[in-house]
N, C-alpha and C positions, 0 to 999 in steps of 0.2 A: 572431438573436442573443438576443432576449428569451426565446425558448423554451429555448435552451441554458442561459441563466442560471437559469431555473426548474428545470431538471433538476439543474444543479450545486447549487442551493440545497437541494433535497431530499436529494441524495447527501451533501452536506457535513454536513447535520444528522444523518443516520444515522451517519456516521463519528464526528462529535463526541460523539454520545450514547454510543457504545461506549467512549469514553475515561473515562466515569464522572462527567463534569461534570454538575451539577444540570440536570434536564430543562428547567425553566421558563426558566432563564437561557440555555441553549443555543438553545432555540426563538426566544426574543425577540432574543438577541444576534446570532445568525447571520442572522436576518431583517433586522436593522438594518444589519449589515455589507454584505449583498448589496443592500439598498435604496440605501445610499450609493454602492456601485460602479455600480449601475444609473443613479443620477442623474448621476454623472460621465460615464458612457459614453452617456447619452441613451437607455437601454433601459427606464427606469422613471420613471413619472410620480409625483412626490412627493405629489400631491393625494390619492392612495389612502390615505395615512397620516392624512388629516384625519378619516377615519371611525373612527379608533381611540378617541377619547374617547366617542363615542356607543356604541360596542361595550362599552366598560368600564362605562358607565352602565347599559347594558342587562343586563349580567351582575349588577350590584348589585341591579337591580330585578326580577330573574327569580325569581318565587315558587316555581317548580318546583325550582330549585337549593337552596332553603331546606331541602329534604328531605335533602340530603347531610349537613350537620352533625348533623341529628336522628337519622338512621339510624346514622351513625358513633357518636354518643353511646350509642344503644341497644346497639350491638354491643360497644363497649368496656365499658359497664356490666355487660353479661351475662358478658363474659369475666372480669371481676373478682369476680363473685358466685358462682363455683364451680358454675354450672349444668352445665357439661360433666362435671365430676367425678361429680356425683350421678347424672346420666343414664347415664354409662358404667358406673358401678358397678351400677346397677339393671338395665340391659340385659344386662350380663355374667351376672348371676345368672339372668336369664330365659332367655337363649339359650346360655350357656356350656357346658352339658352336651351340646350337639349338636356334631357335627363341623363346624368352621367357624363355630361360634356366636359366638366372640369377634369374628371379622372381620365377621359380619353385624351384631353390636351396634355396631361402629364405623361401618358404613354408615348404620344407623338414626340414631345419635346425630349423625353428620356431617350428615345431611339436616335434622335438627331444628335444629342449630346454624346451618346455612346459611339456614334460614328465619327464624332469630332474629337472627343477627348480620350475615350477608352480608359478612364480612371474611375473605378467604381466608388471609392470613398468620397471623392469630390462631388460626383453626380448625386449620390444619395443625400449628402449633407446639404448641398445647394438646393436641390428640389424640395427637401424637407423644410428648409427655412422659408422658401418662397411660397410653396403651394399648401403645405399642411395647415397653417393657421386659417387660410381662406376656406379650405375644404371642411374643417371642423366648424367654423363659424356659420357656414351655409347649411349645416345640418347633415353633412355626409356621415355615413356610418363609420366610426373610427377604425374598425377592423379593416374595412375595404379601403379606406383612405391610406392607412399605413401600409397595408399589403401591396397596394398599387405602387406606392413610392419605393418600397424596398425592392419589389420585383423589377420595376423599370430601371432602377439604379444598377442592377446586376447585368443589364444588357451590354454594358461595356466590356463584359467578359467574352462575349461571343460575336458581337457585331464589329467587323473590322473598321478601322485599324485598331486592334486590341493588343495590349501589351502581352497578355497571356498567349495569344497566337504567335507573336514574334518569338517569345521564349520557346514555345512548343515547337515552332518551325525549326529552330536550330537543333533542339534536342532530338526531334523525330528524324531529322535528316541523318544525324549520326547513328541513331538506332536502326534506321532503315539500311544504312550501309553495313553495319555490323551483322544484321540479319541476313543480308545477301551473301556476305562472306561466309557465314555459317552454312548456307545452303550451297556453297561451292560456286557462286557467281563472282568472278574476279574482276568484272567490269561493272561495278554496281551503279544503278541509277540513283538519282537524288530526289529529295522532296524539298520544296522551298517554302519560305514564309508566304510568298504570293499564292502558292497552291492552297494553303490553309485559309488565307483571306477569302479566296474565291469559293472554297468549299463551305465556309461558314456563313456566307452571305444569305443564301436561301433559308437555311434553318433559323437564322436570326430574324429575318423578315417575317417568316411564318410565326415565330414566337410572338412578335409584336402584334401580328394580326389576331392571334388567338387570345392574347391579353385583352385587346379591344373588343373582340367578340364576347368574351366572358362578361365584360363590363356592360355591354349592350343588353345581354340576356338578363343580368341582375336589374338593370334600369327598367326593363320591360315588365318583369314579373315582381319586382320588389321596389317600386318607384320611390318609396319613402327613404330608402337607403342611399339613393343617388339623386337628390332633387336638382331641378334646373335652377339656374340663377336668373333673377329678373333682369329684363333688358335695360331697365332704368339704371341698375347698378353697373352694368357692363358698359353702357354707352354704345354708340353706333360703331360698326366695324370700319376701321380706317384702313382701307386696302393698301394705300401707299405705305403706311407704317408696317402692315403685315408683310408686304413684299420686302421692305427694307430689313425686317428682322429675319426673314426666311432665306433671302437670296445669298447673303455672304456665307453662312455656314454650309448651305447646299453647294455653293460654288467651291468651297474648300474641300468638302467631301468628294465632289466630282473630280477635283484636281488630284487628290491623293489616291482614291480608289480607281478613278478612271485611268490614271497613268499606269497603274499596275495591271488592270484588266486588259488594256490595249497593248501592253508590252513595251511601252515607251520608257518605263522606269522600273527599277528594282524597288522592293519595299524600303530599303535604306534611302534611296534617292527620293522616293515619294515622301518619306518622313521628313526629309530636308525641305521639300516643297511645302509640306504641311506646317512646319515650324515657321518658315518665312511667311506663309499665308496668314497664320494666326497672329503674327507680329504686325503685319500690315492691317489686318482687321481691327486689332486693338488700337492701332494708330489712327485709323479712319474713324473710330468711335470715340476718339479723344480719351482713351483709357490707358494710354501708355506714357509714362514719364520715367525718369531715372530711378525713382524709388520703387515703382512698380516693376521695372525691368530687373532691379536688384532682387526683389522678392521672388520673381519667377526663376531667376538664375539659381538662387539658393534652394528653392523648392525642387528644381530639376536635379541639382547636384546631390541633394539629400536622398531623393528617391533612387537615382541612378547608382549612387554609392552603395545603398542598401542592397540593390539587386546584384551588383557585381561582387560584393562582399559575401553574400549568400552563395553565389555561384562558386567562389573560391572555397568556402567551407564545404559545399556539396561535393566538389571535386576531390577534396581530401577524404571525405566520408566514403565516396564510391571506390576510391583506391583501397582503403582499408577493408571495406566490406568485400571487395573482390579478392583481396589477399586472404581473407578467411574462408573463401569459397562460397560466399553468400549468393553470387549470381547462379552458380551451379545448383545450389540448394533450392533457390526460387524456381529455376527452370524444371528441376525434377518434381517439385511440388505441383506446379501448374500442369505439367505433362501427365501427372498421375491422377488429376482430378477427373471425376466422371463427367461425361458430356463433351469431352474433347475441347475444341476451340471455344464453343459457347460457354462451357463450364469455367474455363480459364478466364474468359472475358468477363463473365459475371462476377467472379471472385475479385479480379483486379479492380473493376469498376466499384464494387462494394467497398473495398479497402480504401480506394482513393476518396470515395464519398465520405467515409467515416473519418479519414485523416483531415478532410476539409473542415471538420469541426474544430480541430486544434491547430492546424497549420494553415498558413496563407498559401495561395496558389503557387507562389514563386518557389517555396520550399518543396512542394509536391512535384512541380515540374522538374526541378533540378535533382531531387533525391529519388523519387519513385519511378518516374518515367524512364530514366536511363537504365533502370534495372529490369523493368517488365516490358518496355517497348521492344527491344530486340527479340525477346522470346515470343511475344504475340505476333510480331511481323514475320518471324520465321515460320509461324503456323499458317501463313498465307493471307493475313489481313491486309487490306489496302491502307497505306500509311496516311493518306489525306483523310480518309474516313475515320481511322482510329484517332488521329490527332483532334479532329473536330468533336468526336464522341467524348474524348477526354475533357475538352473545353466545356461542352454542355454539362458533363457530370460535375465538374468543379463549380460551374455556375450554380447548379442546383444546391450543392453543399453550402455555397455562400449564403443561401437564402433559408436553409433549414434550421428550425429551432432544435435545441436551445442555444447553439453556439454560432449560428450563421453570422458572418462578419457584417453583412449588409444590415442585419437587425441591430447589431451593436452601434453602427454608424447612425442609424435612424433614431435609436433610443436616445442618443445624445442631444437631439434637437426636438424630441417629442415632449409635449407638456406632461407633467406628472399626473394630470387627470386621466391620461390614457394609459392603462396598466399594460405591462409587458405581455400578459396573457392575451390581451386583445390583439396585439401585434402578431403574436404567434398564430392566432386564429385567422387573421387576415391573409397571411401568406400561404396557407394550406392549399387553396384553389390554384394559386400560381405555381406551387411546387408540383401539383398534379399535372398542370399543363406542361411543365418542363419535363417531367418524367414521361409523359405521353409522347413528346417530341423524341426523346431518347429511344423509346420503343419503336416508333415509326421509322426513325433513322436506321435502326437495326433491321427491321423487317423490309424496309425499302432503302437500301444504301444510296440509290440514285438521288435522294434528297440532298446528299452531300457531294456525291461524285459526278453528278450530271453536268453542272456548270463548269467545273475544271476541265472535263472532257471536251466541252464545246469550245472553251477558250484555248486550250493547249492541244487538243486532239486526244484520241484514246490512248 
């Protein structure tokens, strides 16, 4: 009976979330309703709820989670400081005279914004507003234009410093310690956000490279879909302006990621450096005033409050789910699957991919990963590799029709003359590229684990 209640709890929450009700209240509210039913029917021990205050206190004392508002502040500040506009204009002048040059510029700028802001929605909307009208006006195939914008916008999910990697780092650390305790290791090792940042760096850069390679191939074999822009329209390349547009964000990226890679700063400290650097950059570009700072502060507070409120709701859900024996049920199901570790991994990745259609990555990280993470890690999987694989998977679901969040963001700024079906068609090659990276990372784990082993040792 308790196991049936656990299954009903999970299904009920998924159904309730599709109604559009706020996620945090859905998670916490449904969990409390089922806990009450469980107490009445004798299938739930209310003492499990006694752990909730300690969990909430632990969230407030978690130094790693302090990186979330700092990275969000950095991203929102850069969004307001016209960095994307300057970068796109300069890159367009550099590559625009080549066939597909404007699309390549979008990929390069998208990667730089991903490494600077890490906020998918802001990147997709900003790039859509700036680049899409020009691409369509110059005769770019609408499917390729929208597909490129949607795909490059999701790079913020995997290229550090990424909010999803910050959240995954904290959850995977806890899951890894639980897995080691289950295996009888009473001096458990830890995994940090910095480990995931370094592990995700090469897959993220390879992904950008494959996007550009795909665009070059299309430009060579189907030149009418990606025409070159006339030099007269672009004007001469202004190298001083190009360097002025590129240098500040590159310096900021180097300061944030470089301080982590070299061991001079933790991700939280690096996030503080990034927040200060973004503020100084906005000040230098004369894009900072009291009104702007107020908007950035409100935006940061809103996003951060949402993240932590979801975390509180997810903590309540996990306690109730565990009280019904849900974790044991999931562990037994995964252990009984044919194919051993591979079978369990495929099922978990498929479930997370499908949940990505209806849930944001924050809910999946806080609800699903704490349940399945300890089980998969106890099977002997590397925590850094598994964490980056989760991030790549969620990035793919962000892009996949019909519910990909990146497509929703782009649809809001795409002209009505471009049908949604065209956008869906455009992202299919990019989804194939992302799935190929997942397969390669499974067959060759060193794509993810090699750089962390070089930086931190085996």
